Backbone as CSV, one residue per row, in Angstrom:
resi,resn,N_x,N_y,N_z,CA_x,CA_y,CA_z,C_x,C_y,C_z
1,UNK,114.040,103.062,122.437,113.207,102.675,121.321,112.523,101.349,121.787
2,UNK,111.254,101.133,121.200,110.571,99.855,121.387,111.349,98.765,120.656
3,UNK,111.194,97.589,121.263,111.948,96.418,120.517,111.575,96.273,119.143
4,UNK,110.280,96.509,118.714,109.873,96.365,117.320,110.722,97.311,116.432
5,UNK,110.756,98.586,116.889,111.489,99.482,116.024,113.007,99.232,116.028
6,UNK,113.544,98.786,117.155,114.921,98.485,117.298,115.256,97.278,116.349
7,UNK,114.382,96.317,116.266,114.483,95.135,115.296,114.535,95.677,113.894
8,UNK,113.515,96.504,113.518,113.386,96.995,112.150,114.648,97.808,111.771
9,UNK,115.212,98.592,112.679,116.340,99.399,112.349,117.581,98.542,112.088
10,UNK,117.667,97.480,112.875,118.795,96.593,112.645,118.774,95.763,111.421
11,UNK,117.550,95.277,111.086,117.278,94.546,109.797,117.439,95.494,108.551
12,UNK,116.982,96.812,108.648,117.079,97.647,107.609,118.538,98.012,107.281
13,UNK,119.251,98.330,108.428,120.690,98.603,108.262,121.389,97.548,107.506
14,UNK,121.230,96.284,108.001,121.944,95.107,107.390,121.536,95.017,105.992
15,UNK,120.286,95.069,105.676,119.894,94.870,104.253,120.367,96.073,103.303
16,UNK,120.253,97.269,103.782,120.731,98.490,103.110,122.281,98.401,102.832
17,UNK,123.006,97.945,103.863,124.456,97.755,103.654,124.733,96.768,102.604
18,UNK,124.048,95.648,102.583,124.197,94.636,101.615,123.924,95.083,100.187
19,UNK,122.798,95.840,100.151,122.423,96.432,98.809,123.440,97.334,98.287
20,UNK,123.959,98.214,99.166,124.962,99.171,98.626,126.315,98.547,98.414
21,UNK,126.590,97.477,98.950,127.844,96.786,98.706,127.769,95.990,97.304
22,UNK,126.535,95.459,97.064,126.272,94.767,95.763,126.169,95.786,94.643
23,UNK,125.671,96.923,94.935,125.459,97.926,93.850,126.079,99.293,94.291
24,UNK,127.481,99.409,94.253,128.143,100.533,94.716,127.751,101.810,93.940
25,UNK,127.255,101.628,92.755,126.959,102.784,91.973,125.673,103.543,92.490
26,UNK,124.967,102.970,93.430,123.788,103.640,94.000,124.185,104.698,94.974
27,UNK,125.344,104.620,95.568,125.832,105.588,96.492,126.197,106.992,95.886
28,UNK,125.979,108.076,96.550,126.323,109.460,95.991,127.890,109.382,95.662
29,UNK,128.137,110.193,94.653,129.535,110.251,94.202,130.336,110.884,95.288
30,UNK,131.625,110.373,95.523,132.559,110.930,96.441,133.938,110.805,95.737
31,UNK,134.871,111.781,95.991,136.189,111.790,95.424,136.977,110.552,95.846
32,UNK,137.806,110.043,95.078,138.502,108.808,95.550,139.454,109.045,96.636
33,UNK,139.949,110.245,96.703,140.919,110.643,97.801,140.186,111.677,98.697
34,UNK,140.075,111.407,99.945,139.446,112.294,100.858,139.046,111.627,102.217
35,UNK,138.350,112.302,103.001,137.961,111.785,104.344,136.618,111.034,104.146
36,UNK,136.583,109.770,104.518,135.390,109.030,104.359,134.348,109.488,105.456
37,UNK,133.103,109.561,105.130,132.168,109.988,106.123,131.978,109.028,107.347
38,UNK,131.904,109.489,108.497,131.839,108.698,109.731,130.464,107.964,109.800
39,UNK,129.459,108.590,109.291,128.162,107.922,109.091,127.960,107.265,107.847
40,UNK,127.854,105.950,107.753,127.771,105.262,106.449,126.405,105.622,105.796
41,UNK,126.349,105.221,104.524,125.078,105.492,103.832,123.967,104.546,104.336
42,UNK,124.304,103.378,104.766,123.272,102.415,105.377,122.744,103.005,106.628
43,UNK,123.642,103.591,107.397,123.239,104.238,108.680,122.409,105.490,108.485
44,UNK,122.739,106.247,107.293,121.896,107.437,107.020,120.494,107.044,106.705
45,UNK,120.445,105.906,105.863,119.024,105.391,105.458,118.238,104.957,106.661
46,UNK,118.863,104.313,107.573,118.243,103.744,108.746,117.763,105.051,109.679
47,UNK,118.608,105.960,109.768,118.261,107.149,110.605,117.095,107.908,110.030
48,UNK,116.928,108.044,108.664,115.875,108.682,108.017,114.556,107.973,108.337
49,UNK,114.579,106.595,108.240,113.416,105.835,108.497,112.962,106.020,110.014
50,UNK,113.949,105.881,110.864,113.568,106.058,112.346,112.923,107.460,112.572
51,UNK,113.528,108.498,111.947,112.924,109.802,112.142,111.522,109.925,111.669
52,UNK,111.220,109.373,110.549,109.892,109.411,109.996,108.906,108.507,110.797
53,UNK,109.336,107.388,111.364,108.408,106.502,112.063,108.163,107.142,113.494
54,UNK,109.148,107.822,114.035,108.981,108.494,115.371,108.276,109.776,115.335
55,UNK,108.051,110.271,114.126,107.292,111.505,113.967,107.983,112.793,114.205
56,UNK,109.283,112.796,114.055,110.054,114.028,114.219,110.093,114.725,112.888
57,UNK,109.548,115.965,112.911,109.574,116.819,111.706,110.737,117.819,111.637
58,UNK,111.309,117.937,112.929,112.508,118.810,113.002,113.766,117.883,113.068
59,UNK,114.682,118.119,112.162,115.903,117.274,112.203,116.814,117.655,113.383
60,UNK,116.671,118.888,113.845,117.486,119.365,114.988,117.037,118.597,116.217
61,UNK,115.675,118.472,116.389,115.106,117.786,117.603,115.407,116.297,117.463
62,UNK,115.360,115.755,116.249,115.646,114.350,116.074,116.964,113.870,116.439
63,UNK,117.997,114.751,116.002,119.340,114.455,116.365,119.577,114.540,117.815
64,UNK,118.947,115.494,118.459,119.017,115.515,120.014,118.550,114.323,120.591
65,UNK,117.343,113.843,120.089,116.693,112.665,120.608,117.580,111.458,120.326
66,UNK,118.135,111.385,119.055,118.989,110.236,118.725,120.200,110.192,119.662
67,UNK,120.776,111.368,119.943,121.995,111.409,120.793,121.778,110.812,122.151
68,UNK,120.540,110.832,122.636,120.149,110.400,123.947,119.778,108.900,123.834
69,UNK,118.945,108.561,122.845,118.264,107.284,122.795,118.807,106.257,121.776
70,UNK,119.579,106.687,120.914,119.920,105.754,119.864,121.469,105.518,119.729
71,UNK,122.247,105.855,120.725,123.639,105.634,120.765,124.014,104.174,120.625
72,UNK,123.182,103.275,121.097,123.556,101.803,121.062,123.496,101.372,119.543
73,UNK,122.825,102.163,118.706,122.747,101.706,117.279,123.672,102.551,116.436
74,UNK,123.877,103.796,116.792,124.695,104.793,116.022,125.789,105.375,116.811
75,UNK,127.028,104.815,116.901,128.102,105.364,117.717,128.382,106.814,117.303
76,UNK,128.228,107.172,116.044,128.517,108.564,115.608,127.205,109.126,115.022
77,UNK,126.885,110.343,115.353,125.819,111.076,114.875,126.208,112.453,114.370
78,UNK,125.872,112.871,113.213,126.259,114.145,112.751,125.376,115.273,113.345
79,UNK,125.810,116.446,113.222,125.087,117.579,113.573,123.858,117.733,112.632
80,UNK,122.833,118.484,112.962,121.555,118.631,112.174,121.959,119.190,110.787
81,UNK,122.784,120.227,110.580,123.013,120.674,109.226,123.683,119.647,108.329
82,UNK,124.658,118.928,108.939,125.295,117.907,108.118,124.347,116.722,107.826
83,UNK,123.433,116.396,108.704,122.490,115.335,108.448,121.569,115.728,107.361
84,UNK,121.162,116.976,107.358,120.298,117.556,106.253,120.912,117.504,104.963
85,UNK,122.211,117.893,104.818,122.939,117.877,103.576,123.076,116.545,103.060
86,UNK,123.416,115.547,103.984,123.576,114.287,103.512,122.224,113.712,102.956
87,UNK,121.111,113.909,103.643,119.855,113.386,103.146,119.455,113.936,101.801
88,UNK,119.765,115.285,101.554,119.412,115.906,100.232,120.305,115.303,99.134
89,UNK,121.576,115.133,99.429,122.437,114.513,98.376,122.080,113.012,98.151
90,UNK,121.587,112.402,99.090,121.305,110.912,99.045,119.904,110.643,98.419
91,UNK,119.194,111.687,98.026,117.756,111.413,97.496,117.675,110.323,96.441
92,UNK,118.555,110.401,95.507,118.598,109.334,94.410,118.861,107.930,94.949
93,UNK,119.827,107.890,95.797,120.178,106.518,96.404,118.987,106.019,97.128
94,UNK,118.274,106.808,97.954,117.227,106.418,98.790,116.047,105.903,97.912
95,UNK,115.872,106.662,96.787,114.801,106.223,95.856,115.100,104.746,95.318
96,UNK,116.295,104.519,95.005,116.674,103.220,94.504,116.536,102.104,95.645
97,UNK,116.859,102.452,96.812,116.726,101.573,97.871,115.216,101.214,98.159
98,UNK,114.372,102.211,98.016,112.918,102.055,98.104,112.562,100.969,97.159
99,UNK,112.907,101.112,95.963,112.479,100.195,94.882,113.012,98.727,95.158
100,UNK,114.298,98.666,95.610,114.910,97.390,95.898,114.223,96.686,97.105
101,UNK,113.865,97.443,98.111,113.127,96.934,99.335,111.733,96.485,98.876
102,UNK,111.086,97.290,98.033,109.713,96.970,97.692,109.658,95.682,96.808
103,UNK,110.714,95.535,95.907,110.837,94.259,95.134,111.209,93.017,95.872
104,UNK,111.732,93.275,97.051,112.123,92.177,97.920,111.057,91.796,98.886
105,UNK,109.712,91.912,98.454,108.594,91.527,99.233,107.753,90.600,98.450
106,UNK,106.882,89.862,99.043,105.935,88.969,98.326,104.853,89.793,97.665
107,UNK,104.649,91.125,98.047,103.610,91.928,97.568,103.999,92.582,96.205
108,UNK,105.280,92.502,95.765,105.741,93.150,94.657,104.998,92.719,93.349
109,UNK,104.697,91.459,93.378,104.069,90.815,92.159,102.556,90.952,92.123
110,UNK,101.936,91.680,93.039,100.523,91.929,92.958,100.029,92.400,91.575
111,UNK,98.945,91.807,91.114,98.533,92.191,89.812,97.528,93.316,89.838
112,UNK,97.286,93.989,90.967,96.354,95.125,91.132,97.078,96.320,91.850
113,UNK,97.101,97.426,91.189,97.618,98.628,91.762,96.482,99.657,91.931
114,UNK,96.599,100.500,92.995,95.709,101.627,93.053,96.458,102.853,92.867
115,UNK,95.861,103.887,92.258,96.480,105.106,91.824,95.627,106.320,92.437
116,UNK,96.342,107.287,93.034,95.576,108.457,93.560,96.608,109.517,93.780
117,UNK,96.085,110.646,93.966,96.857,111.890,94.296,96.258,112.588,95.521
118,UNK,97.028,113.344,96.182,96.601,114.003,97.389,97.296,115.380,97.511
119,UNK,96.585,116.413,97.918,97.224,117.666,98.208,98.191,117.722,99.270
120,UNK,99.194,118.398,99.070,100.246,118.662,100.275,100.222,120.140,100.333
121,UNK,99.492,120.637,101.305,99.409,122.145,101.558,100.725,122.548,102.126
122,UNK,101.380,123.684,101.655,102.599,124.136,102.084,102.532,125.527,102.746
123,UNK,101.446,126.154,102.655,101.283,127.530,103.288,99.954,128.165,103.076
124,UNK,99.550,129.090,103.928,98.305,129.716,103.835,98.340,131.248,103.647
125,UNK,99.401,131.822,104.291,99.449,133.246,104.281,100.221,133.741,103.051
126,UNK,99.870,134.907,102.616,100.488,135.494,101.388,101.988,135.635,101.608
127,UNK,102.502,135.947,102.748,103.871,136.174,103.057,104.595,134.827,102.936
128,UNK,103.971,133.758,103.339,104.532,132.408,103.198,104.802,132.065,101.742
129,UNK,103.764,132.440,100.850,103.799,132.162,99.487,104.965,132.883,98.861
130,UNK,105.225,134.168,99.291,106.224,134.991,98.674,107.652,134.479,99.148
131,UNK,107.820,134.101,100.335,109.169,133.865,100.951,109.500,132.408,100.875
132,UNK,108.623,131.499,100.627,108.891,130.115,100.663,109.944,129.731,99.561
133,UNK,110.802,128.718,99.899,111.727,128.192,98.990,111.067,127.370,97.868
134,UNK,109.767,127.001,98.130,108.949,126.352,97.129,108.337,127.111,96.022
135,UNK,108.476,128.498,96.226,107.850,129.372,95.270,108.424,129.089,93.875
136,UNK,107.490,128.983,92.913,107.848,128.670,91.561,107.594,127.247,91.245
137,UNK,107.504,126.389,92.237,107.165,124.983,92.233,105.766,124.711,92.730
138,UNK,105.649,125.086,93.972,104.360,125.021,94.610,103.381,126.016,93.936
139,UNK,102.140,125.784,93.917,101.165,126.705,93.262,99.803,126.504,93.869
140,UNK,98.819,127.255,93.480,97.499,127.189,93.966,96.775,126.137,93.185
141,UNK,96.030,125.346,93.973,95.273,124.225,93.304,93.954,124.064,94.053
142,UNK,93.134,123.135,93.613,91.797,122.999,94.256,91.702,121.576,94.905
143,UNK,91.332,121.447,96.178,91.152,120.267,96.818,89.627,119.909,96.892
144,UNK,89.245,118.913,96.090,87.782,118.627,95.887,87.225,118.025,97.287
145,UNK,88.024,117.244,97.967,87.500,116.579,99.136,87.200,117.575,100.280
146,UNK,87.944,118.719,100.266,87.693,119.733,101.280,86.980,120.940,100.724
147,UNK,86.685,120.977,99.335,85.987,122.087,98.719,86.719,123.323,98.852
148,UNK,87.968,123.423,98.840,88.730,124.711,98.916,89.990,124.759,98.198
149,UNK,90.505,125.943,97.874,91.708,126.064,97.222,92.862,126.046,98.289
150,UNK,94.113,125.631,97.834,95.290,125.478,98.664,96.443,125.923,97.864
151,UNK,97.548,126.278,98.629,98.746,126.525,97.940,99.821,125.451,98.352
152,UNK,100.362,124.763,97.351,101.278,123.746,97.731,101.604,122.819,96.503
153,UNK,101.681,121.543,96.865,102.146,120.497,95.892,101.040,119.438,95.896
154,UNK,101.331,118.444,95.094,100.459,117.241,95.062,101.289,115.999,94.945
155,UNK,101.019,115.013,95.780,101.738,113.781,95.795,100.860,112.719,94.975
156,UNK,101.494,112.202,93.947,100.938,111.160,93.182,101.454,109.795,93.514
157,UNK,100.609,108.884,93.784,101.042,107.633,94.338,100.468,106.381,93.649
158,UNK,101.314,105.428,93.319,100.867,104.075,92.789,101.363,103.102,93.792
159,UNK,100.382,102.264,94.302,100.773,101.324,95.348,99.967,99.999,95.161
160,UNK,100.314,99.056,95.886,99.530,97.727,95.909,98.346,97.940,96.887
161,UNK,97.517,96.893,96.917,96.319,97.059,97.832,96.763,96.940,99.332
162,UNK,97.988,96.444,99.597,98.444,96.517,100.914,99.122,97.860,101.351
163,UNK,99.296,98.696,100.393,99.887,99.981,100.610,101.357,100.029,100.364
164,UNK,101.904,99.054,99.696,103.365,99.073,99.356,103.532,100.056,98.297
165,UNK,104.351,101.041,98.325,104.611,102.076,97.326,105.320,101.330,96.096
166,UNK,104.782,101.624,94.934,105.355,101.157,93.655,106.041,102.292,92.968
167,UNK,105.400,103.394,92.850,105.983,104.599,92.207,105.279,105.813,92.862
168,UNK,105.967,106.967,92.746,105.423,108.246,93.324,106.009,109.440,92.666
169,UNK,105.302,110.531,92.701,105.871,111.763,92.214,105.289,112.989,92.975
170,UNK,106.048,114.050,93.138,105.644,115.221,93.702,105.662,116.357,92.731
171,UNK,104.454,116.918,92.454,104.265,117.925,91.458,103.681,119.142,91.957
172,UNK,103.604,120.190,91.135,102.769,121.308,91.456,101.293,120.998,91.630
173,UNK,100.546,121.835,92.353,99.196,121.527,92.695,98.292,121.376,91.484
174,UNK,98.632,122.000,90.401,97.766,122.003,89.241,98.076,120.972,88.218
175,UNK,99.142,120.156,88.444,99.597,119.131,87.556,98.484,118.138,87.244
176,UNK,98.355,117.816,85.944,97.397,116.897,85.489,97.648,115.503,85.930
177,UNK,96.748,114.873,86.648,96.963,113.501,87.217,97.244,112.457,86.118
178,UNK,96.576,112.502,84.998,96.765,111.550,83.996,98.163,111.744,83.344
179,UNK,98.482,112.884,83.064,99.867,113.129,82.427,100.936,112.763,83.454
180,UNK,100.733,113.000,84.713,101.781,112.534,85.685,101.965,111.077,85.773
181,UNK,100.838,110.415,85.809,100.825,108.902,85.765,101.584,108.344,84.587
182,UNK,101.224,108.856,83.414,101.923,108.391,82.229,103.429,108.661,82.248
183,UNK,103.760,109.861,82.774,105.200,110.251,82.877,105.887,109.319,83.866
184,UNK,105.236,108.853,84.947,105.914,108.008,85.835,106.182,106.678,85.243
185,UNK,105.369,106.228,84.411,105.626,104.942,83.675,106.642,105.108,82.552
186,UNK,106.742,106.316,81.927,107.623,106.652,80.917,109.164,106.773,81.533
187,UNK,109.174,107.358,82.735,110.540,107.443,83.358,111.028,106.125,83.782
188,UNK,110.206,105.228,84.255,110.596,103.940,84.611,110.004,102.825,83.911
189,UNK,110.375,102.619,82.562,109.774,101.534,81.787,109.860,100.210,82.296
190,UNK,110.880,99.928,83.050,111.082,98.598,83.619,110.043,98.193,84.626
191,UNK,109.400,99.277,85.162,108.288,98.960,86.197,107.173,98.059,85.631
192,UNK,106.925,98.143,84.303,105.849,97.324,83.778,106.287,96.085,83.111
193,UNK,107.660,95.851,83.167,108.126,94.684,82.460,107.553,93.386,83.066
194,UNK,106.973,92.492,82.235,106.464,91.294,82.749,105.177,91.399,83.340
195,UNK,104.453,92.551,83.240,103.191,92.802,83.917,102.058,93.051,82.943
196,UNK,101.986,92.231,81.920,100.884,92.392,80.934,99.524,92.096,81.639
197,UNK,98.560,92.989,81.449,97.312,92.804,82.118,97.194,93.320,83.461
198,UNK,98.266,94.125,83.845,98.216,94.736,85.234,96.960,95.651,85.411
199,UNK,96.228,95.557,86.454,95.088,96.403,86.715,95.376,97.604,87.502
200,UNK,94.898,98.717,87.079,95.035,99.998,87.745,93.568,100.382,88.211
201,UNK,93.479,100.670,89.454,92.218,101.223,90.033,92.336,102.638,90.295
202,UNK,91.581,103.490,89.724,91.692,104.940,89.821,90.358,105.568,90.141
203,UNK,90.325,106.835,90.376,89.054,107.564,90.600,88.581,108.157,89.243
204,UNK,87.546,108.958,89.287,86.957,109.542,88.061,87.800,110.557,87.275
205,UNK,88.935,110.963,87.958,89.762,111.982,87.331,90.640,111.408,86.301
206,UNK,90.823,110.064,86.335,91.699,109.414,85.397,90.838,108.928,84.191
207,UNK,90.538,109.827,83.312,89.573,109.429,82.210,90.148,110.072,80.880
208,UNK,89.508,109.721,79.803,89.831,110.191,78.524,90.211,109.071,77.544
209,UNK,89.821,109.168,76.255,90.047,108.105,75.265,91.624,107.971,75.070
210,UNK,92.209,109.138,74.854,93.651,109.090,74.589,94.386,108.489,75.749
211,UNK,94.031,108.849,76.976,94.715,108.393,78.242,94.499,106.800,78.280
212,UNK,93.336,106.399,78.153,93.071,104.915,78.237,93.755,104.209,77.080
213,UNK,93.822,104.835,75.877,94.672,104.194,74.782,96.095,104.011,75.168
214,UNK,96.644,105.013,75.768,97.998,104.927,76.199,98.287,103.830,77.227
215,UNK,97.334,103.749,78.128,97.374,102.720,79.203,97.329,101.318,78.464
216,UNK,96.419,101.211,77.472,96.263,99.954,76.914,97.524,99.498,76.093
217,UNK,98.141,100.457,75.494,99.463,100.268,74.790,100.510,99.781,75.682
218,UNK,100.447,100.204,76.970,101.343,99.720,78.003,100.992,98.433,78.625
219,UNK,99.835,97.852,78.257,99.521,96.578,78.815,98.746,96.657,80.107
220,UNK,98.170,97.846,80.387,97.499,98.100,81.617,96.031,98.174,81.438
221,UNK,95.285,97.622,82.387,93.791,97.545,82.414,93.319,98.493,83.388
222,UNK,92.490,99.520,82.928,91.974,100.643,83.799,90.613,100.312,84.366
223,UNK,90.526,100.420,85.709,89.109,100.342,86.327,88.915,101.596,87.072
224,UNK,87.775,102.265,86.749,87.383,103.538,87.398,85.903,103.630,87.398
225,UNK,85.341,104.479,88.250,83.898,104.702,88.286,83.478,105.408,86.972
226,UNK,82.210,105.316,86.557,81.802,106.021,85.400,81.556,107.423,85.814
227,UNK,81.907,108.344,84.852,81.562,109.798,85.008,80.225,110.089,84.627
228,UNK,79.800,111.292,84.981,78.364,111.649,84.679,78.175,111.549,83.144
229,UNK,77.121,110.959,82.785,76.806,110.780,81.315,77.401,109.487,80.679
230,UNK,78.251,108.895,81.340,78.861,107.549,80.797,78.045,106.392,81.189
231,UNK,78.082,105.400,80.404,77.509,104.071,80.700,78.279,103.470,81.830
232,UNK,77.639,102.542,82.587,78.277,101.889,83.739,79.503,101.152,83.227
233,UNK,80.546,101.207,83.931,81.886,100.618,83.549,82.046,99.313,84.328
234,UNK,82.891,98.367,83.845,83.154,97.106,84.541,83.767,97.323,85.934
235,UNK,83.410,96.541,86.811,84.054,96.627,88.222,83.432,97.655,89.096
236,UNK,82.282,98.160,88.839,81.712,99.230,89.671,81.547,98.827,91.054
237,UNK,81.139,97.542,91.287,80.927,97.064,92.661,82.119,97.084,93.541
238,UNK,83.364,97.148,92.893,84.615,97.140,93.630,85.063,98.489,94.263
239,UNK,84.451,99.532,93.681,85.145,100.843,93.991,84.851,101.289,95.440
240,UNK,83.759,101.035,95.931,83.445,101.596,97.246,84.392,100.989,98.321
241,UNK,84.545,99.689,98.454,85.507,99.156,99.437,86.911,99.499,99.044
242,UNK,87.237,99.530,97.728,88.664,99.846,97.430,88.974,101.274,97.630
243,UNK,87.942,102.064,97.520,88.218,103.558,97.836,88.644,103.721,99.278
244,UNK,88.156,102.940,100.097,88.520,103.073,101.591,89.985,102.554,101.712
245,UNK,90.391,101.645,100.939,91.807,101.163,100.945,92.747,102.333,100.529
246,UNK,92.411,103.041,99.440,93.198,104.147,98.960,93.257,105.266,100.031
247,UNK,92.163,105.609,100.629,92.093,106.583,101.613,92.948,106.270,102.850
248,UNK,92.934,105.031,103.153,93.707,104.510,104.344,95.230,104.707,104.004
249,UNK,95.649,104.323,102.802,96.964,104.500,102.423,97.456,105.965,102.527
250,UNK,96.647,106.829,101.917,96.973,108.299,101.936,96.972,108.789,103.362
251,UNK,96.101,108.354,104.257,96.130,108.798,105.596,97.351,108.398,106.362
252,UNK,97.882,107.247,105.984,99.166,106.818,106.576,100.319,107.886,106.225
253,UNK,100.360,108.345,105.080,101.302,109.349,104.642,101.031,110.632,105.302
254,UNK,99.782,111.184,105.258,99.491,112.469,105.748,99.324,112.583,107.232
255,UNK,98.892,111.432,107.844,98.680,111.437,109.310,99.799,110.936,110.047
256,UNK,100.077,109.673,109.951,101.060,108.978,110.774,102.475,109.341,110.316
257,UNK,102.677,109.687,109.083,104.038,110.035,108.543,104.275,111.511,108.420
258,UNK,103.239,112.377,108.856,103.408,113.775,108.879,103.777,114.448,107.637
259,UNK,103.156,113.913,106.501,103.453,114.432,105.254,103.290,115.985,105.091
260,UNK,102.219,116.433,105.695,101.906,117.855,105.566,102.598,118.806,106.524
261,UNK,103.341,118.260,107.392,104.100,119.061,108.275,105.405,119.529,107.628
262,UNK,106.116,120.412,108.289,107.220,121.141,107.538,108.087,120.259,106.744
263,UNK,108.676,119.192,107.354,109.738,118.487,106.628,109.143,117.516,105.539
264,UNK,107.804,117.495,105.388,107.289,116.656,104.391,107.001,117.460,103.094
265,UNK,107.371,118.711,103.026,107.062,119.515,101.889,108.186,119.575,100.787
266,UNK,109.315,118.928,101.116,110.418,118.851,100.158,110.510,117.487,99.577
267,UNK,111.199,117.419,98.380,111.430,116.055,97.790,112.046,115.102,98.784
268,UNK,113.073,115.557,99.487,113.838,114.591,100.463,112.823,114.254,101.639
269,UNK,111.925,115.125,102.006,111.040,114.833,103.082,110.038,113.799,102.583
270,UNK,109.545,113.905,101.405,108.512,112.949,100.853,109.259,111.543,100.697
271,UNK,110.485,111.614,100.144,111.179,110.368,99.839,111.444,109.613,101.119
272,UNK,111.874,110.351,102.124,112.103,109.669,103.479,110.844,109.051,104.030
273,UNK,109.674,109.612,103.807,108.423,109.029,104.306,107.991,107.845,103.481
274,UNK,108.237,107.902,102.168,107.973,106.781,101.397,108.846,105.583,101.748
275,UNK,110.167,105.913,102.020,111.061,104.906,102.441,110.589,104.193,103.769
276,UNK,110.108,105.053,104.693,109.669,104.619,106.064,108.577,103.563,105.850
277,UNK,107.520,103.942,105.039,106.401,103.052,104.855,106.847,101.759,104.173
278,UNK,107.721,101.902,103.155,108.242,100.670,102.435,108.975,99.796,103.400
279,UNK,109.780,100.392,104.220,110.730,99.619,105.090,109.822,98.899,106.113
280,UNK,108.816,99.567,106.609,107.894,98.908,107.612,107.168,97.749,106.993
281,UNK,106.651,97.836,105.785,105.968,96.840,105.101,106.954,95.731,104.743
282,UNK,108.164,96.007,104.275,109.206,95.035,103.968,109.518,94.179,105.220
283,UNK,109.644,94.869,106.393,110.041,94.155,107.547,108.936,93.222,108.111
284,UNK,107.721,93.715,107.956,106.606,92.918,108.375,106.538,91.597,107.534
285,UNK,106.746,91.886,106.193,106.622,90.817,105.239,107.694,89.703,105.463
286,UNK,108.935,90.158,105.848,109.981,89.225,106.039,109.907,88.552,107.408
287,UNK,109.304,89.158,108.365,109.136,88.477,109.733,107.854,87.801,109.888
288,UNK,107.128,87.638,108.759,105.805,86.902,108.802,104.769,87.508,109.652
289,UNK,104.903,88.892,109.826,103.863,89.623,110.580,102.769,90.076,109.596
290,UNK,101.554,90.256,110.119,100.540,90.939,109.179,101.058,92.147,108.510
291,UNK,100.884,92.382,107.204,101.270,93.518,106.556,100.192,94.595,106.720
292,UNK,100.464,95.576,107.570,99.639,96.603,107.956,100.022,97.922,107.384
293,UNK,99.114,98.785,106.993,99.382,100.145,106.552,99.660,100.945,107.752
294,UNK,98.894,100.664,108.901,99.108,101.412,110.101,100.513,101.154,110.672
295,UNK,101.181,102.252,111.129,102.580,102.051,111.698,102.661,102.242,113.231
296,UNK,101.455,102.013,113.822,101.494,102.325,115.358,102.423,101.459,116.076
297,UNK,102.752,100.231,115.475,103.684,99.289,116.180,105.045,99.854,116.281
298,UNK,105.408,100.848,115.508,106.750,101.484,115.520,106.727,102.893,116.142
299,UNK,105.613,103.348,116.618,105.540,104.723,117.325,106.378,104.622,118.540
300,UNK,106.844,105.830,118.930,107.569,105.895,120.172,106.552,106.086,121.369
């Protein structure tokens, strides 16, 4: 590994281990009597981040790579099936660690958030649609940016202007963006605590009197471009440059973190990629490096 990635892995392991010791309830349930796992939860979190940053979409290939190149960091490595099972069971724990890492940055208090959603295509052939484990969750939807229909899911993301993930959700392709956003805040009411006047920057799809009334009741200020037939809205001059910011953040997920490739189509795959981006920004923030959305410094 490069020294930058080695340093990030060490710092993340130490911080994750401290967080799990401070809040033991975050760890997945295990019987009081039994064999303790050889790979600790902190090591599992660190492995998941390294896998995402190195661009391995196959867990089997990643474990082979880790067995050769990461032994100095991980004396014990599980087989691919065991690693996969641990990741799936640890999804809730990893989500909590994402939040704790994000809150442990100077960016967490930003008063402006950007909101967007992006398609996550999961298959194109009819046979894939029939046989996929995602059948019943993934569905056909329309991608306006590519002017075509797709079969898959949709990632909804709330983040700071620096790309730090604040909240996210993975839904069916047809899920309403406004309802999903409100549901994200409803599920995590503490997210808005002490944030009166927080500004949300969205695109034209986040519209409607009832929707804006709900946001106002939550203490949120909405900025979006005017739709056809509407009067010009406040902040119009900000949307063009900020739209580039949103697209850059989404590109980090879909390009550098391989969101649309096989292992990014499951909840655990998406969670691992959100964790990787959060960990990279957290590490840059704590080492006084420029906070960049690009993750090329950690590529292999």
